[in-house]
N, C-alpha and C positions, 0 to 999 in steps of 0.2 A: 351616587350611580358613575361607574367608570366610563369613560369615553372609548369608543372603539381602539384608539391608539394606545390607551393606557392598559387596556385589557389585553390587546396583542402583545404589549411590552413584558407583561407579567408572565407570558407563556414561555419565554426564554428560561428563568430559572425553574419553573416548572418541569420544564423538559430534562433538565439535569436532575431534579429531585425525585421524578417518578421512578427510574429504574433503581436507585437506591433504597428507596422506601419499600419498594416491590421485593427486593433482594432481601431486606431484614425480615418481610413477612414470611418469605418462603423459608429463611434460615429458622424462624422461630416454629412454623406450622409445617414444613416441610417432612418431618417425622411422622407426623399424624395423618398426612394425606398420602392417599395412594399415588403412585408414580403417574397415572394418567392425569390426575388431577394437577400435579405440579406441571406437568409438560403444558397443559391447557393454560394455567395461569402464567406461566412464563411467556408462551406463544401470544397470549391476549396482551400481554404488557408490551411485548415488543411490537405488536400491529397498532396498539394505541400510540405507540412512539412515532411510528410511520405517519399516522393520520396528523398528529401533532406537528411533526416537522415537514410535512407536507404544507401545512397551512402556514407555517412560518415562512416557508421558501417562496409561496406564492406572495405572501405580504411584503417580504424583503425586496421583491421584484420593483416595488413602487418606492424604495428607500430603505436605508439601514435602519434596524431597530435596535435602539438604543436603551437599556435598563441598567440604572444605578440602583445596587442593592441597598435596601432599608430606605430609599429615598434620599441617599447622600449625593445630591446633584451637584455639579460644580459650580464654583462661585469666582467669577471673573477668570475662569479657565483653571481653577485650581479645585480639588477634592480629594478628601480621604477615604471615599468610596470605591467599590469594587464594581467594575463595568462589565456588562455582557453587551457584545455588538454582533448583531446578526445581519450578515450581507448574503448575497445570493450564493456565493461559492462556500463560504462557512456552512450555511443550512443546507446546501447540496450535499456536502461531504457527511454532514451529521444525518441527513436523510438517508445516504448510502449506507451508513453504519447500522441505522435501525432497520432497514430492508434487509440486509445481509443476516443479521442477527435473528429476525423472523425465520428467514429460510433454514438458518442453522437449527434454529430450535426445533423446527419440523423433521428435519433430517435426522436429528438425535433420537427422536421417538423410538425407532427401531434399532438404531445403529448403535447406541450406548445402552445397554440393558443394565449394567451392574451399578451405575452411577445413582448417588442420592441427589437431594435437592442442593447439595453443595455445588454442583456442577452448573446448576441453573441460576444459583446465587451469584458465582464467579462470572458468568457471563452476563448478568445484569450490571454487576459493578463494572466489567470491561466496557459495557455499553455507555454507561454514567461517564466514565472517564473519557471515553471517544467523543461523546457529545459535547461535554464540556470543554475539552481541548478545542473543538471546532468552532465554540461559540464566545468564549472568553475573550475580553479585551484587557486583561491583566497578565503580566509576566510572571508574576509569582502564583497565580492560579494555574497558568498553563504548566508550572511544574508540578503543582498538586495534582491536577488531572493526569499529567503525564505518568506520576507516581502510582496513582489509583488504577490508571490503564495497566501499568506495567506489572504491579503486584497481582493482579487479577490474571493477566496473561501468564506470569511465571506458574501461577497455581494450575491454569488450564492445560498448560504444557505437559505437567508432570500429574495430570488427573489421575492416572493409572500409576499409583504409587509403588504397585509390585514389580513394575517394569523397571529395572536399573537403567536402560538407555534412556527412559522418559525422564527419570531423575537427573541424569547426566545433562540431558539437553535443557532441562528445566533450570539447572544450577548455573551451565554456561550462558544461558540467555539472561539469568537474573543478575549475575555478577557483571557481565559486560553492560548491560543497559543501565544497572544502577551506578556503576562509575560514570556512565556518560551522564547521567542525571545530576550527579554530583558535581561534575564540571560545569555542566549548565548552571547550578545554584551558585557556583563561584562567580562566574559570568555575571549572574544576576546581582550578586552583592557588589560588585565593581560598578555596575550601573548604578545600584542605589545609592552608593558612596559618592559617585560624580554628580548625581541629579536630584537625589533625595525622592524618587519617584519609582514605582514599578508598573504603572499603568501603561498600556502601550500608546494612548494618544497623548499622556503627559510626557513620556519619555521621547516621542517624536519632536514634541515644542521644545523640551529642553535642549536635545542634542542638535538640533537646526542651527543653534548658535555657537557650536563647538568645531574646531578642527578635529581631523582624523588622528589623534595622536595615539601613543602606545597603549594607553588604558582602554581607549575605545575600540582599538583593534582587537586587544586581548579579550575584552568583554564580548565582542561579536563571535569570536572564534569559539570561546567556551561556551557560551550560551548556545550556538548552533550545534556544537559537537552532540550534546545529548539527544538532540532532535534528528541529527544526522546517523547516529547509531541505531535509532528506531527506523530509520528510513532505509537503512542497510547500504549507505553508499560506500563504495571502496575506499580505504581499508577498514571500515567500520561494519563489515557484513558478515563476518565470519560466524556470528551465532546463529544467524538466520537459518541456514540449512540444517544445523544440528536441531533446532527448536521445531522445524516443519517436518523433519524426518519421524519425529516421535509423537507430536501433538495429534489429536483426533482429528478426523478430516472436517468435521465441521468447524473446529477452532482454526485449522488452517485457512479455510474459507475466510474468515475474519482477519487473520494474520495478513494474509496477500492482497486480499481484497480492499481492505479499508485501514489496518492499522500501520503497515509500511507506508502507503500514501500519505496518511496523516503526519507521520514524521516530517517528509518532504513539505507538506503543506505548513506545518508550524513554522520550520526553518525560513520559508520564503514570507509567510507572514510576519514574522519578525524583521527580516530584512526590510520589506516595503515599508511597514507601518514604524519602525523604530530608526533603523541605519540609513535608508535610502537617502535622506538628506545631506548625509555626512561622509558616506564611504563612496568612492569613485566608482561609477557605474560599471567602467571598462575592467577595473580589477575583480569585480565580483563576476562579471559574465566570463572571463576568461577562466576564473577558478572552476566555476561550475561547468563550463562547457569541456574543460579538460578532465576533470574528475568523473561528469556524467559519461564521458566516451568511454574512459577506463572501465568504469562499472557495468557499462552496458557490453563491452567486449569480453571481458572476464566472465560475466555472468553467463553470456551465451556459449562461451568455450566450455566452461564446467557444466552447464546443462546437457550438451552434447555428449560429453563424456561419461554420463551417469546411467546405471542400469536401474538403480532403486528409483521408482517412478516418482514417489513424493519428494524426494531430494532434487530430481530432475526439475520439477515444477519449482521448488524453492530457488534453484540458481536461476531458472527462468525469470522468476519474480525480480531477482536482483538486476537481471539484463534489462527488463523493462523499466525498473526504477532509474538505471543509467539514462533511457531514452527520455522518461519524464523529466530528468535533470536538465538534459539538454534543451528541451523544448522551454522549459522555464527560464534557462540561463539566456535566452533571448532578450528577456527582460522587457517584452513588448506583450501588448494586448493579443496580437496573433498567436504567440508562443504560448503563453498562459491559457489562452482558449483551447488551444490544440491539446495541452496536457490535461485540461480539465475533461475533455471528451475522451482522450486515451485513458485516463484513469476509470472512468465510468465504464467504457466498454471492455477494458480489461478486467475489471472486478467481474463482469459477468460471466466472461469466458473463462478467466483463472479459477473462479470460483466453481463452475461446472468441473472443470478437470480435477479439482480437488476432491469433489465430493465422487466423482468416478473412481478416482484412487482409493476412497474409502470403500466403496462397492468392492472393488478387486480385493481388498484386503479382507472384507468381511466374507466375501463369496469364495475366495480360494487360499486365505490365509497367507499371502504374500503380495508384495508390490514389486518384486523382482522380475524384470522383464524376460531374463534368461530361464528362471525357474518357471515362468507361467507361459512358456513357447506352446502356442496352440491351445492354452487351457480355455481360451474364451470362445472356441469353435461354435459351440452351441448358444452363444449370446451374441449374434452379429449385431442384434439393435444396440446394444451398450458399444460394441465396437464402432457403429455408425456415429454415435453420440461423440465418442472419442475423437473420430477424424473431423467432425463438424467443429468441435472445439479447438482442435489443433490447427485447421485453417484460420479460424477466427484469430487465433493466437498469431499467426503468421501474416495477419493482417490482409485478408481477403474481403474486398468489398461485397456486400454493404455493411459488414460488421462495424461496430463502433470503433473497434482498434484500429480499423482500416481509416475511419474519417479522422479520428485524432492522429494518426500517423501523418495522414496527408497534410493536414493543418499545421502540423509541427514541422514538417519539411518545408512547407510553402514559406512559414515565418522564419526559419532557419535561412532559407535561400534569400529570402528578402533583406536579411541582415548581414548577408555577404559570407555564409558559411555554405559553400557550394558542396562541401564534402558529407555534410550531415544526411541528405538523403541516401547517399550510399551506405552510411552507418545503420540507419534505420531498414532499410531493405535487408541487409546483411544480418543483421540481429534478429529481425523478424523471422527471416528463413531458417536461421540456426535453432532458434527456439521452437517455431512451429514444427520445424522437421524432425527434431529430436521426439516429439510427442507423437508425430505420425510414424515414426519407426516403431515406439512401443505399441501403436494400435496395430500395426502390421504384423507385428510379431506375436503379440498375444492373442488377437482376436481372429486373425487371418493366416496364421501360421506362415508367414512369409519369410524367405531368407533360408539359409541353412539352419538345421538345429544345432544350438550352441552345445558344445561337447566339452567345454572347461570353464573353470569359474576365473572371472576376472581378477587380477591382482589388486585392483582398484574398486572391490566389492564395497557398497557403501555401508556406514554405520546406520542404524535404525531398528525400528522393530518390525521387521520384515517378514518374521517368521512368527505367525499365530495359527491358532486352529481354526479352520473354517468355521463361521457361525451361521450363515445362511444357506438354506437349500434354493430359495428364489428371492428375488429383490422386490421388496413392498413398494407400494406407490407413495408412501411417504418419503422414500428415497429417491424415487424417479422423477416425482414431480419437481422437487427442488432443482433438478438438474436441468430439465426442461425451461423452467421458470428463469434459470439463470443464462441459459444459451439464448433464449428468445430476449431477454433483457439486453444481453449484448449485441444482439442483432438489431433491435429496435433503436437503440442509441444512434446507429448510423443511418436508420431509415426515417428519423424525426424531420418533420420539415421546418426549418428554421433553427435547427440545432446551433449551428454555427453562429447566428445572430444573439441566440439566447447565451451560448458560452462567451461571445464577444462582450455581451453585457456584464456578466459575472466577472469577466477577467478585468474589465476596465474598472470596475468598482474595486476590486481586489487591490490593484495595484496604485489607486489613488490615495496615496498615504496622506497628502495635505488633506483632503476630504475626509477621510477616517478620523482624523485628529479634530478637525473643526467641527464635524457633526456631532461627536461624542462629548466635546468640551463646551461648544457654543449653541449647539442646535441648528447650525446653518444646513439650509436645504442643500441637496446634491446638485452638482452642475455636470453630471457625466454625459457626455455625447459618444456612443460607442459605434463603431462602424458596422454596418450590415454587409452580408454576403451571402452566395449560394453555398451550400454545403459542399459539394463535390466539384473538381476541377478534372480535366481530361488527364493532366498529369497524375494527379493523385491516384485516379482510377487505375491508370497504366501501371504505376509503381507498385499498388495493391495488389495487383494480378501476377506482376513479375515476383514478388516477395513470395507468394502463394505457389508459384510454380517451381521458385527456386527450394522452397520447403520442400516440395515433392522429390525434388532431385537429392536433397540433403538425406531424405528418409531412405531413399534407395541405395545411396551410398553407404548409410548405416547398416541396412539389411544385407547388403552383399559386399561390404567393404573388405572381407577376408579375401575373396578373390581378387578384388583390385590390388589389394595389398601384396599378392603372390605375384601379380603381373608387374607392379611397380613398387619395388623394395623401398624406394625412397618415401613412399607414404609410412613406412614403419618408423622414420625418424621423428614423427610427430609425437610418439608415444614420450619420448624424453621429457619435452617441456610440460606435457600433460601430468606425467608422473611428478615432476616437481610441484606443480600447481596443487595436486592432491596432497602431498606432504605438507604444503604449506597451510592446508586445511586440515589441521592435526587432530582437532577435537580436544586439546588441551587449552584451558581456560587462561593460562598464563600466557600462552602464546597470542591469544586473541587480546588480551589486554595490553600487549606489548605492542601490535600492530594498531590498537586504538590509539595509543601515544605518538605512535609515528604519524599515523593519520591527523592528529591534532598539531604535531609541528608542520605537517605538509600545508595544511589550511592556513596555519598561521605564515607560513611563507607566502604563499600566492597572494594572500591579502596584505600582509604587512612589508615586505620586502619592497614592493614597488612606491610604498609611501616613504621610504628614507631618502 
């Protein structure tokens, strides 16, 4: 008879196995089953995973759940076994992945008519990779789940094989991310050569007795590079817009909502559990503050200059990744808690916006805001949903994005970085304003009618035959659920305290190692605090008002440029940025190598 603790611990590997097993079942039986049966089985699997991960999340609130594969438990702190460690943050992001997958399956019922069970198999394998990456406590297994997640994502990007642009986006995605993964594997090999271990708790114990020499710095930089490529940090970000522009909308929901944040999660999980005892905190903080700020600004500027709606949303994701990095770079409980809530709120809002882009593509055959000027006049309700999502993206209270933004700003200010709130407000206003501009032009015919095509027309599958005469409930309900979820995150009483507890557990590197290897109890005391402050509310409203101003400037900018010719000078740098995002995979690989050198310089040079 299993005890409650043993039974709970066994659920972690089951959570990884279920989607893999069901993907195999659908692969075999999918051709014999009608499409509706395949949809039902896939959706039921995702919902079962939601229930399982919700249970694990509740159980992990009382302490980490540690599972050693096949019973290979440590002996005097040593083990050859593979470990899964479930803590609140890991279980929470795995639950987010399961929830978004279920929503994506529901949206896909009527959105993707021509796909067979291969689509559902890839989605379930993608889910298995995300859940495994969130729960594993072994660095080599992180690489394995990273590759499983990546291989499924490449296939999902190019699921419409007849579309040349989809194939190009999938190839760019696959090559850049695979090279990043091989760099991570190289760093893993260096760590194994130095320590003889690949488990996160064992690596923590071994490296705690070493100096930060060249090999350790090289291993840190190489290991993190693969995950930062997936996390789309500048200059590793180039693949993301190409993939989002061509991938189906429900796939983009998973890419922006959870896959990209998972890359950032993995990078900081590795830092805290492996390298925190050996690398100077100040060097790591400076590195991610600078690169996060650059990522946020570049993403926001690029988003504002797009007319292809899916590509606009993709650059918005890059901008918000930069904000997540800045919050996490505080290397504090407050900054990590703010990033956690920000990611949850962003997943709901950004997911809804991508699904609205999918509705636009299916309804009108395009996501180009110039081509769709006034096309949505008869669909004002969808326009209102788009406006709500845009304001949520801009950080309007009480959305979860606003709460995460406020907590992150407070943490950065407490750490002595008074410029961070200005960055958060500006980036939120630019990205939210860009989406508001699209809503005004497409659904309310605001601004003058575009009379010429922009030289910066985005690449992507923006020209399709309209497939829907009306929008079915299976596509409307997921949008409403996501927007409601993004709002509820900011309204939940005690959300800040729960996030603080999860963040304190996440950054407790010694506790992670000792509990996994020696079964020592947790000794974490996390500060409690109220959700909202007056300053946080005020800055949230400021960013929303500025987003409206940005939207109006975008709608009537031509008239302003005629009055103030100096505004036209901004097109020079914008054209340069667009040329850098060339779509050529060789250019992207070159930028990745440059990013590797920059990361090594930030971390390694101060140690000389």
